[in-house]
C-alpha angles and dihedrals in degrees: 000000000000129000114285121241096249090048090052091051091050095051094042088055090056090058085076089082099058092034093055091045093051094046090050089058093055105099093203092067093106099098113086091210090056090050090053091050092049090048092053092047092049092050090050089050095052090048093052094056096064091036093058089045094060101026097099098037118112097224119087116254121222110244089227087065091075091048089056092056089063098038097048090052090051091049091058090047090052092050089052089051092050093048091048091049089055093047095245092122133011143202098033108096102005092116092052094047090049103041105013115043109351091171087074087073090071121099090253092049089051094051096048088049090054091049093049093045095050113017099035091042090054089051091051092052089049091052091047090052091049090051091050092052094042093244130140117264096181096117094047088046092054091049090049093047090053092047100047092035091057091046091057093042088062100031100052098049088044089058092050092049097039130099095251096059125198120326128183095258088059086079088069087074094063096086089054089054099042103037096053089050091052091044092050091052090049093049092048092050090047094064107141116247109259128195118240117250137219105245102160090134097050108143119247120252091260090063093052107075094174091055091047089055091049091049091050089051092050091049092049091046089052092055090044092051089057094046093048092047090054091047095047096047094047097249116182094241121122097224091050093051091046093050092048094049099041106034117013114022088157088083088075093053111138092233087076093214093114090051091053088046092058091047089055090049091054101043100034110020097041095059088048091053091054094046091048092052088056091046092053094048096046116043122223105055099139094189093065097085096052097042093045087060092049090049094045091055092046093047093048093051092043096050097042091053095042096047093044094048091048089060101033121116091231089067111087111258094243090058097049125097109292117256091230108114096221091049090050091049091054091045094052095042093052098041097042089049089052088051102044107031094063087055090053091048091053090049090050091053095046097043094057106032093159089070090061097047123103112272125243112215112239101250093179093061091048091052091050091051091053092049090050091055 
């Protein structure tokens, strides 16, 4: 019996370690255009391995399978980059960090590399397992699309605004911007058809304490998104200046990634907060389940990277979390809430899907009312 497709993807991803080590030893790796060419050839190579494994098999192969062959390889590369940035290993990706994408040496670049190398890699393995067992991976896919999509939403503008500018290897990031967008659209369109439900006795919002707590969180997060945007962009508002100075000085980091992060929170997360408040108050918003997964993935990636970069040694000392105990308490309370509550909201939406189905009006009760009159 030959090697299975998922097994081939897994082992091809591990080739990232020897490939990065060998490329680092090539002395001619000083031209950014050559690095781009090598990157393209390597990605083609790691795609061919799984393709040749399943090419002659009778069963149909999911198109997302070939995407995973590229993305798992990149996850291992990113983990290598993160470990090299922190001095745990050496002489693997030094050439790429020097000549290819030097902005990955920042604290933020290190943290997104850790997230991609661990969290995204775990999601890819989960999807591969689901494909092997013939199970749906739509929910995991939505969570992943939200996570990697948000990562690129912050990372790419940060590159454009940063001091290093655009280099040829930056083009290697385009597949990780385009493919997740296409995948997310596919997952959203692939929502299974669900029957409407009779929910004439659905309790009002005042009889749903969990939903009230979630609404209060979303309202507070909305206000916070505005305050943090003002603070990050240098707005001349007292509360913004106070918040920046006392609690989160990382937002003024010269890498500009935290500033882009706060812009994303304002223009993307804030509308979602408002729509979710409406969806929790009024039953029957079928989009809530899918978009809560997208948001949970985005929030997890955002907060992991932001918290880690706020504490990382590569961030200048004056921009790290203040040593004051009360300031640290506020920092952790706010940022952990922004990490965990979106996960709870997604769980709430998925654990009671009937609440978010379209409502059937109770025709029986209407008929009885007419007879009574």
